[in-house]
C-alpha positions in Angstrom: 19.1 19.4 -16.6 22.5 18.5 -18.2 23.0 16.2 -20.9 25.2 13.9 -18.7 22.4 14.1 -16.1 19.7 13.3 -18.7 21.7 10.3 -19.8 22.3 9.1 -16.6 18.8 9.0 -15.5 17.9 7.4 -19.2 20.0 4.7 -18.0 19.3 4.0 -14.5 15.3 4.5 -14.5 14.4 1.5 -16.7 16.1 -1.1 -14.8 15.2 0.5 -11.5 11.2 0.5 -12.7 11.7 -3.0 -13.9 13.1 -4.0 -10.8 10.3 -2.7 -8.6 7.7 -4.1 -11.2 9.4 -7.7 -10.5 9.3 -7.3 -6.7 5.7 -6.6 -7.1 5.4 -9.7 -9.0 7.4 -11.7 -6.5 5.4 -10.8 -3.7 2.0 -11.3 -5.2 2.9 -14.8 -6.5 5.2 -15.9 -3.4 4.8 -19.5 -2.6 7.5 -21.1 -0.6 7.3 -24.5 -2.5 7.5 -22.5 -5.9 9.8 -19.7 -4.6 12.7 -21.0 -7.4 10.2 -20.8 -10.3 8.6 -17.5 -9.2 12.2 -15.9 -9.0 12.9 -17.1 -12.5 9.9 -15.9 -13.9 10.7 -12.3 -12.4 13.8 -12.3 -14.2 17.1 -10.4 -13.3 16.3 -6.7 -13.7 18.7 -6.1 -10.4 21.7 -7.0 -12.5 21.2 -4.4 -14.9 20.3 -1.9 -12.3 23.6 -3.0 -10.2 25.4 -2.4 -13.3 24.5 1.3 -13.7 24.2 2.1 -9.9 27.5 3.8 -10.1 26.1 6.6 -12.6 24.3 8.4 -10.0 27.7 9.4 -8.2 29.2 12.8 -8.7 25.9 14.6 -9.7 25.8 18.4 -9.8 24.6 19.9 -6.5 21.5 21.5 -8.1 20.1 17.9 -9.0 20.5 16.7 -5.3 16.8 15.9 -4.6 16.6 13.6 -7.9 19.7 12.2 -7.2 18.8 11.3 -3.5 15.4 9.6 -4.6 17.1 7.5 -7.3 19.8 6.1 -5.0 17.8 5.5 -2.2 15.2 3.6 -4.3 17.8 1.9 -6.1 19.7 0.7 -3.1 16.5 -0.4 -1.5 15.4 -2.5 -4.7 19.0 -3.8 -4.7 18.6 -5.0 -0.9 15.3 -6.5 -1.6 16.9 -8.7 -4.4 20.0 -9.6 -2.4 17.9 -10.8 0.6 15.5 -12.8 -1.8 18.6 -14.3 -3.8 20.5 -15.7 -0.5 17.3 -17.5 0.3 17.1 -18.9 -3.2 20.8 -19.9 -2.5 19.9 -21.7 0.6 20.9 -18.8 3.0 17.6 -18.2 4.6 14.1 -19.1 5.3 10.5 -17.8 4.8 10.9 -15.2 7.4 14.1 -14.0 5.5 11.8 -13.8 2.5 9.5 -11.6 3.8 12.1 -9.2 5.4 13.6 -8.7 2.2 10.6 -7.6 0.5 10.0 -4.8 3.0 12.6 -3.0 1.0 10.2 -2.7 -1.9 7.9 -0.2 -0.2 10.8 1.7 0.9 12.0 1.7 -2.7 8.8 3.4 -3.7 8.3 5.8 -1.0 11.9 6.8 -2.0 11.0 7.2 -5.8 7.6 8.9 -5.4 8.8 12.4 -5.4 9.9 12.1 -8.7 6.5 11.2 -10.1 5.9 14.9 -10.4 9.0 15.4 -12.3 9.6 12.3 -14.6 6.8 11.0 -16.5 8.1 7.4 -16.5 7.8 7.4 -12.8 4.5 8.9 -12.8 3.4 6.0 -15.2 4.9 3.3 -12.7 2.3 4.7 -10.0 -0.7 4.3 -12.5 -2.9 1.1 -12.9 -1.3 -0.4 -16.3 -4.7 -0.3 -17.9 -5.0 3.4 -17.2 -1.4 4.4 -18.2 -2.8 5.7 -21.8 -5.6 7.3 -20.5 -5.8 10.8 -21.5 -7.7 12.4 -19.2 -6.0 10.8 -16.0 -2.6 11.9 -17.8 -3.8 15.3 -18.0 -5.1 15.2 -14.5 -1.5 13.9 -13.1 0.4 16.4 -15.2 -1.1 19.3 -13.9 0.2 21.0 -10.7 -0.6 19.4 -7.5 -3.2 20.9 -5.3 -2.5 21.8 -1.9 -2.6 19.4 1.0 -2.1 16.5 -1.4 0.2 13.5 -2.2 1.8 11.2 0.6 1.4 12.6 4.1 2.7 10.9 7.4 1.0 11.4 10.6 3.3 10.3 13.6 3.9 7.2 11.4 7.8 7.0 11.6 9.7 3.3 11.4 9.1 1.9 14.6 6.2 4.2 15.9 2.8 2.8 16.8 -0.9 4.4 16.4 -0.1 7.0 13.8 -1.0 6.8 10.0 0.1 7.4 6.5 -2.3 9.2 4.2 -2.6 9.8 0.3 -4.7 12.4 -1.2 -4.7 12.2 -5.2 -2.8 15.2 -6.3 -6.0 16.3 -8.3 -8.2 16.0 -5.3 -11.0 19.0 -5.1 -13.4 19.5 -2.6 -16.1 20.1 -4.6 -17.4 16.6 -4.6 -17.2 13.8 -1.9 -14.6 11.1 -2.5 -14.4 7.4 -1.7 -12.1 6.4 1.1 -10.1 2.9 1.4 -8.8 2.4 5.0 -6.1 -0.5 4.6 -4.8 -2.4 7.7 -1.4 -3.8 7.5 -0.4 -7.5 8.6 1.1 -8.9 11.8 4.5 -7.3 12.3 3.9 -4.7 9.4 3.3 -0.9 9.5 1.1 1.5 7.7 3.7 3.5 6.0 4.9 0.5 4.3 1.3 -0.9 3.6 0.2 2.5 1.9 2.3 1.5 -1.1 0.1 -1.7 -1.7 -2.8 0.6 -2.3 -1.4 3.7 -3.7 -1.3 3.1 -7.3 -5.3 2.2 -7.4 -5.8 5.1 -5.4 -4.0 7.6 -7.6 -5.6 5.6 -10.7 -9.0 5.4 -9.7 -9.3 8.7 -7.4 -9.8 7.7 -3.8 -8.5 8.7 -0.5 -6.3 6.2 0.9 -5.5 5.9 4.8 -3.0 3.3 6.1 -2.9 3.1 9.7 -0.5 1.5 12.1 -1.8 -0.8 14.9 -1.6 0.7 18.5 0.4 -2.3 19.4 0.8 -2.2 23.2 2.5 -4.7 25.3 -0.3 -7.3 25.1 -0.8 -7.0 21.4 3.0 -6.8 20.3 2.8 -5.5 17.1 -0.3 -6.4 15.4 -3.9 -5.6 15.9 -6.2 -6.0 18.9 -7.4 -9.3 18.2 -7.1 -10.3 22.1 -7.7 -8.2 25.0 -8.7 -4.7 25.2 -9.2 -3.2 21.8 -7.5 -0.2 21.6 -7.4 0.2 17.9 -11.0 0.8 16.9 -11.1 4.0 18.9 -7.8 4.9 17.1 -9.2 4.2 13.8 -12.2 6.3 14.6 -9.9 8.9 15.6 -8.0 8.7 12.2 -11.1 8.5 10.1 -12.7 11.6 11.9 -9.2 13.5 11.5 -9.2 12.5 7.8 -12.9 13.6 7.3 -12.1 17.1 8.8 -9.4 17.6 6.1 -11.2 16.2 3.0 -14.6 15.7 1.5 -15.6 12.0 2.0 -18.5 10.0 0.6 -20.1 8.6 3.6 -21.7 5.8 1.4 -18.2 4.5 0.0 -16.0 3.7 3.3 -14.1 0.6 2.5 -12.0 -1.1 5.2 -9.7 -3.7 3.9 -6.6 -5.5 5.4 -4.2 -8.3 5.0 -3.9 -11.3 7.1 -4.2 -9.9 10.9 -5.4 -6.6 9.3 -8.1 -8.6 7.4 -9.0 -10.3 10.6 -9.4 -7.2 12.5 -11.7 -5.8 9.8 -14.3 -8.4 10.9 -13.5 -7.5 14.6 -14.2 -3.6 14.0 -15.8 -3.6 10.9 -18.8 -5.6 12.2 -19.6 -3.6 15.1 -22.8 -1.6 15.1 -21.4 1.6 15.6 -18.7 0.9 12.6 -18.9 3.6 10.0 -17.3 1.5 7.1 -19.9 0.6 4.4 -17.8 -2.2 2.8 -15.4 -4.7 4.1 -12.8 -6.5 1.9 -10.6 -8.8 4.1 -7.5 -10.7 2.5 -6.0 -13.9 3.7 -8.0 -13.2 6.9 -10.2 -15.4 9.3 -13.5 -14.9 10.9 -12.5 -13.8 14.6 -14.5 -15.8 17.2 -15.2 -12.4 18.8 -17.5 -12.1 15.8 -19.2 -15.5 15.8 -22.4 -14.2 15.0 -24.5 -17.4 15.6 -24.2 -18.3 12.1 -21.7 -21.4 11.2 -18.2 -19.8 10.2 -18.7 -20.4 6.6 -17.9 -18.9 3.1 -21.4 -17.7 2.9 -21.1 -16.0 6.3 -17.8 -14.3 5.3 -19.5 -13.4 2.0 -22.0 -11.5 3.7 -24.9 -13.9 2.6 -28.2 -13.4 3.6 -28.2 -16.7 5.7 -26.2 -14.8 8.3 -28.9 -12.5 10.1 -25.9 -10.5 11.8 -24.3 -9.9 8.6 -27.8 -8.9 6.9 -28.8 -6.9 10.0 -25.5 -4.9 10.2 -25.9 -3.8 6.5 -22.1 -4.3 5.6 -21.0 -5.5 2.3 -18.3 -8.1 2.8 -15.5 -9.1 0.5 -17.0 -6.4 -2.2 -15.6 -3.3 -3.5 -17.9 -0.5 -4.9 -18.1 -0.3 -8.4 -15.3 2.0 -10.2 -17.0 5.2 -11.2 -15.7 7.2 -13.9 -13.8 10.5 -12.5 
């Protein structure tokens, strides 16, 4: 790279990564009554990013791929902050906050191709406690294996029923790997939800699948919580397809989801034919369809032996498998 390009990357990358970390902080701690204090705690890394954004203009053509990724990631991060600050200044509501945060996974998707080229980007996509792990650094620094990384299967924005897949770049088929299937919330999509789990999957070594709900006319853009269940067979189809591509450990199949996706974890995960061994619903409710005769209490939802159905199904509810060393 030319010295000028390197100087531009050194100027742009820190505020870009700081902006993405801040957006993650806001998303994790978002509570409408405390929105102002959350924004204050997140700081203003976007202002520093905005100040250096123009340095990405007029790069030599041979660096177009790096330039495109940095521009798209920067613009998405700035759009997220712009939307959030508009709400902070009284020009929007809670829905506008969530819409603004949708730009965060778009920024990560745009930036991720640079993880193989720029060590600070690679570190961003690693769980902070493992960023100095020498073995993991070595695995991530090696050339990516074939058919690994982020893969989208009929999961373009606005499409329904497809999925996004992440296979760690150091995947090898000589051993069985754990799998996480993560279900987005209402009005979401798997392509965006993938990024809420990718850092962990990349750090700890798991195959990650993020499907998009089939969302026919009766279900709108969420999972099949009412009416005909078109999602369970689609999840089975996707799981079978991933199993045909990767060596998956049948004893470590985690189904998780947020909000509507978490509720659908109960709907499909407690079926007797479900292949999933662990369920981890987040911000979900125990769907009436799965009222197993026990009272809808935290003991039932936690997989207590007091619930005969949960015990009989053999599912581990709200539980992750222990992270084994790779």
